[in-house]
C-alpha positions as CSV (number, residue, x, y, z in Angstrom):
1,M,107.3,105.0,90.3
2,P,103.5,105.3,90.5
3,I,101.9,108.6,91.5
4,E,99.0,108.2,93.9
5,I,96.2,110.7,94.5
6,I,94.2,109.9,97.6
7,N,91.7,111.5,99.9
8,L,89.9,113.6,97.3
9,P,86.5,114.7,98.6
10,T,83.6,113.6,96.4
11,T,82.7,117.3,95.9
12,Q,85.7,117.8,93.7
13,Q,84.6,115.2,91.2
14,S,82.7,116.0,88.0
15,G,79.2,117.2,88.5
16,N,77.7,113.8,87.3
17,A,75.9,112.6,90.4
18,S,74.7,109.5,88.7
19,A,78.2,108.2,88.1
20,R,78.7,107.4,91.8
21,P,76.0,106.0,94.1
22,S,75.0,108.1,97.1
23,T,76.7,107.6,100.4
24,A,73.5,106.1,101.9
25,A,73.3,103.7,99.0
26,A,76.9,102.8,99.3
27,N,76.5,102.2,103.1
28,A,73.5,100.0,102.5
29,A,75.4,98.0,99.9
30,N,78.3,97.6,102.4
31,R,76.0,96.4,105.1
32,N,74.6,93.6,102.8
33,S,78.1,92.4,101.7
34,D,80.0,89.5,103.2
35,Q,82.9,91.8,104.1
36,P,83.0,93.6,107.5
37,Q,82.2,97.3,107.2
38,K,85.4,99.3,107.7
39,E,84.0,102.8,107.4
40,D,81.4,104.6,109.4
41,A,78.9,107.1,107.9
42,S,81.1,110.1,108.9
43,T,84.1,108.9,106.8
44,P,84.0,110.6,103.3
45,I,84.4,108.4,100.2
46,T,87.9,108.9,98.7
47,D,89.3,108.1,95.3
48,T,92.8,106.7,94.5
49,A,94.6,107.1,91.2
50,T,97.8,105.4,90.3
51,F,99.8,106.2,87.2
52,T,101.9,103.6,85.6
53,E,105.6,104.0,84.9
54,T,104.8,104.6,81.2
55,A,102.5,107.4,82.1
56,T,105.1,109.0,84.3
57,Q,107.7,108.7,81.5
58,L,105.3,110.3,79.1
59,Q,104.8,113.2,81.4
60,E,108.5,113.7,81.7
61,I,108.9,113.6,77.9
62,E,106.1,116.0,77.5
63,S,107.7,118.5,79.8
64,K,111.1,118.2,78.0
65,I,109.4,118.8,74.6
66,A,107.6,121.8,76.0
67,N,111.0,123.4,76.9
68,I,112.5,122.9,73.4
69,A,112.7,126.1,71.3
70,V,110.5,126.0,68.2
71,V,112.7,128.6,66.4
72,D,116.5,128.5,66.2
73,L,117.1,132.1,67.2
74,E,120.8,132.1,66.2
75,R,119.9,131.1,62.7
76,V,117.2,133.7,62.4
77,E,119.5,136.4,63.7
78,A,122.3,135.3,61.2
79,L,119.8,135.4,58.3
80,R,118.5,138.8,59.4
81,S,122.0,140.3,59.5
82,R,122.8,138.9,56.1
83,I,119.5,140.3,54.6
84,D,120.1,143.7,56.3
85,G,123.7,143.8,54.9
86,N,122.5,142.8,51.4
87,N,124.7,139.7,51.6
88,Y,121.8,137.2,51.3
89,K,121.6,135.8,47.7
90,I,118.8,133.5,46.5
91,D,119.8,130.7,44.2
92,D,116.8,130.7,41.7
93,N,117.5,127.2,40.4
94,N,117.9,125.7,43.9
95,L,114.6,127.3,45.0
96,A,112.8,126.1,41.9
97,D,114.1,122.5,42.4
98,S,113.0,122.6,46.0
99,I,109.5,123.8,45.1
100,L,109.2,121.0,42.5
101,R,110.3,118.3,44.9
102,F,107.9,119.6,47.5
103,E,105.0,119.6,45.0
104,S,105.8,116.2,43.7
105,Q,105.5,114.8,47.3
106,L,102.0,116.0,47.7
């Protein structure tokens, strides 16, 4: 399902005036072309953007990821209550092994 953006006035584009020819230059080029001129001078130049299905899917995935919690609050609260109640015991050997495994992967 493509998303189309149409009828954007040229004043909303980036400030780079050299990126798009002036209206007078565009009209002169249209008069010299083989195709019949469809627009008169009073019609503003518009842009159209169409997003592919992949881009739409990426936008949906990005919004889903943004809503995922970074921290597991239930686990944090459980650890906090164990620490406050002096029920949290650290296994020194397990901690040392984990540090060694981590350092060896670097």
